[in-house]
Each structure stands twice: as C-alpha cells, then as structure tokens.
C-alpha positions as CSV (number, residue, x, y, z in Angstrom):
1,M,60.3,-123.4,30.9
2,A,60.2,-119.9,29.4
3,L,58.4,-120.0,26.0
4,Q,59.2,-117.3,23.5
5,I,57.4,-116.7,20.1
6,D,59.3,-114.8,17.4
7,P,59.3,-114.3,13.7
8,V,61.6,-116.7,11.7
9,G,64.9,-114.9,11.3
10,P,67.2,-115.3,8.2
11,D,69.5,-117.7,10.2
12,Q,66.5,-119.8,11.3
13,T,64.9,-120.6,7.9
14,A,65.9,-124.3,8.0
15,A,64.5,-124.8,11.5
16,F,60.9,-124.5,10.3
17,G,61.2,-127.3,7.7
18,A,63.3,-129.4,10.0
19,L,60.3,-129.6,12.3
20,W,57.4,-129.6,10.0
21,I,58.4,-132.0,7.1
22,P,59.3,-135.0,9.4
23,W,56.0,-134.3,11.4
24,L,54.0,-134.4,8.2
25,K,55.5,-137.7,7.0
26,S,55.4,-139.5,10.4
27,T,52.1,-138.2,11.8
28,V,50.0,-137.7,8.8
29,G,51.8,-140.2,6.6
30,V,52.0,-138.1,3.5
31,A,54.8,-136.4,1.6
32,P,55.0,-132.6,1.3
33,E,53.2,-131.1,-1.8
34,P,55.2,-128.8,-4.1
35,E,53.8,-125.7,-2.4
36,D,55.0,-127.1,1.0
37,L,58.5,-127.4,-0.3
38,R,58.5,-123.9,-1.7
39,A,57.2,-122.6,1.7
40,M,59.8,-124.5,3.7
41,A,62.7,-123.3,1.5
42,D,62.1,-119.7,2.8
43,P,59.0,-119.5,5.1
44,Q,59.3,-115.9,6.0
45,T,59.4,-114.7,2.4
46,F,56.8,-117.3,1.2
47,Y,54.2,-116.2,3.8
48,G,55.4,-112.6,3.9
49,E,54.5,-112.2,0.2
50,S,50.8,-112.8,1.1
51,G,50.9,-110.4,4.1
52,G,51.6,-113.2,6.6
53,C,54.5,-114.4,8.6
54,A,56.3,-117.4,9.9
55,L,56.8,-117.8,13.6
56,L,59.0,-120.1,15.8
57,A,58.4,-121.1,19.4
58,R,61.6,-121.4,21.5
59,V,62.4,-122.7,25.0
60,D,65.8,-121.8,26.2
61,D,66.9,-121.0,22.6
62,V,65.8,-124.4,21.4
63,V,63.1,-124.4,18.7
64,V,60.1,-126.4,19.9
65,G,57.4,-125.3,17.5
66,A,56.5,-123.4,14.4
67,V,53.5,-121.9,12.6
68,A,52.9,-119.9,9.5
69,V,50.2,-117.3,8.9
70,K,49.1,-116.8,5.3
71,G,47.2,-113.7,4.0
72,L,43.9,-114.5,2.3
73,G,43.0,-111.0,1.2
74,A,39.5,-109.9,2.2
75,A,38.8,-113.2,3.9
76,G,41.5,-112.6,6.5
77,F,44.3,-115.1,7.3
78,E,45.0,-118.8,7.6
79,F,47.4,-120.3,10.1
80,C,49.1,-123.3,8.7
81,K,52.0,-125.7,9.2
82,L,51.5,-125.7,13.0
83,V,53.9,-128.2,14.7
84,V,55.2,-128.6,18.2
85,T,57.9,-131.1,19.3
86,E,57.2,-133.9,21.7
87,R,59.2,-132.0,24.3
88,A,56.9,-129.0,24.2
89,R,53.5,-130.8,23.9
90,G,51.3,-130.3,26.9
91,H,53.2,-127.1,28.0
92,G,51.2,-124.6,26.0
93,A,53.4,-124.1,23.0
94,G,50.7,-125.0,20.5
95,R,48.2,-122.7,22.1
96,A,50.8,-119.9,22.2
97,L,51.4,-120.3,18.5
98,V,47.7,-120.2,17.7
99,V,47.3,-117.1,20.0
100,A,50.2,-115.4,18.2
101,S,48.5,-116.2,14.9
102,L,45.3,-114.7,16.1
103,R,47.1,-111.6,17.4
104,F,48.8,-111.2,14.0
105,A,45.5,-111.4,12.2
106,E,43.8,-109.1,14.6
107,A,46.5,-106.5,14.3
108,R,46.0,-106.5,10.5
109,G,42.2,-106.3,10.6
110,G,41.3,-110.0,10.2
111,P,38.4,-110.5,9.9
112,W,38.8,-114.3,10.2
113,L,41.6,-116.7,11.0
114,Y,41.2,-120.0,9.2
115,L,42.9,-123.4,9.4
116,Q,43.1,-126.7,7.5
117,S,43.5,-129.9,9.4
118,F,43.0,-133.7,9.6
119,N,40.2,-135.5,11.5
120,R,42.7,-137.9,13.1
121,L,44.5,-135.0,14.9
122,E,42.0,-135.2,17.7
123,V,44.1,-133.4,20.3
124,A,44.7,-130.4,17.9
125,L,41.1,-130.2,16.8
126,S,40.0,-130.3,20.5
127,L,42.4,-127.4,21.2
128,Y,41.1,-125.4,18.3
129,R,37.5,-125.9,19.4
130,R,38.3,-124.9,23.0
131,M,39.8,-121.8,21.5
132,G,36.6,-120.9,19.7
133,F,37.3,-122.3,16.2
134,V,34.3,-123.7,14.4
135,D,33.9,-125.8,11.2
136,A,33.5,-123.6,8.2
137,P,33.6,-123.6,4.4
138,A,36.8,-122.5,2.9
139,P,36.8,-119.0,1.5
140,E,37.4,-118.6,-2.2
141,E,40.8,-117.1,-1.4
142,M,42.1,-120.2,0.4
143,R,43.9,-122.9,-1.6
144,V,42.6,-126.1,0.0
145,L,45.2,-128.8,-0.1
146,G,44.4,-132.3,-1.3
147,R,45.1,-133.8,2.1
148,T,42.8,-131.4,4.0
149,E,39.8,-133.1,5.8
150,I,38.5,-130.1,7.8
151,V,38.5,-126.3,7.6
152,M,37.8,-124.2,10.6
153,R,37.7,-120.5,11.4
154,K,37.5,-118.0,14.2
155,A,36.9,-114.3,14.2
156,A,40.3,-112.6,14.3
157,V,38.9,-109.1,15.1
158,R,37.0,-108.6,18.3
159,P,33.7,-106.7,18.0
160,P,34.1,-103.0,19.3
161,D,32.0,-103.8,22.4
162,A,34.2,-106.8,23.4
163,A,36.6,-106.2,26.2
C-alpha cells in the first residue's frame, strides 16, 4: 500500500466532500454547517484564501483520506475536516495527513497548528496526543464551530536548537 499525499487538484474537488460530509453525518451525527458546505464546494480555494490548503491521501490512485489546513494569521494554522476511509484506517493515513499539515504550517512559519474535535473520537484524540497535541484555548483568530467539544494545538515551528 503506497500512500501519497497531494494538494486537491481542480478535478478532485468533489472527492473531499464525498468523504467528509457522509463521515460527519454518520460518525458525529450532525449535518454540515453553512461554512462546511462552502468549504466542500471548492476546498482548495476556500482554504487557500486564508493561506491554507486542502490535501488528499491516495492509495493506488484511490482517495482514502482528506484534510484541510486553514490559516489563522499570527496564531498559525488549523487543520480541519480530517477524514480517513475505513479501508485506510490503521495504515497510517490519518497520521500522514496530520504530518503533512504540520509540515505545511512549519514551512509557512507556524507558530501553532490547532485542531477542533469531539470527545467521542477517542482514537483520533489518542493519535493527536501521541503526536504531541495538547488541550488549549482557541485563539481569537479561530472560528470555533458550535459542534466543537475540544481544541488542541501543537507547535508547528521547531525551536532553532531542535534537530
């Protein structure tokens, strides 16, 4: 299984929403908010306008995951809309998408990478904690969604003395 992470291309716009919207409804049990629908209509443009991006994970040219990175100005970035198909779970696709988000934020000067999540997503929260994310207050620049139960962050820029 060769995993590849790439920006959403113009011909892949629908793939992001096709993964994320059903996941939101079935896993979290809520409908997308108006901002979600705007983002899913054209994720690359929506997130690109803030200085972010939208990424897809593919295995053998089949889309198995997605994540978006939203710019938060001086606060850094937020990764959002992370979803991985059943087929790809347990094979590192989720971790690879988070790492790609961290690299994106680091390349642009961070300083932080934030996320919003739900307490019932225990596997995801465990992954985030193992990767060094900690509970944190949302920065002023972050629009906290009504469905959010937890905000976490990790330094996106390594200190100069870190190897």
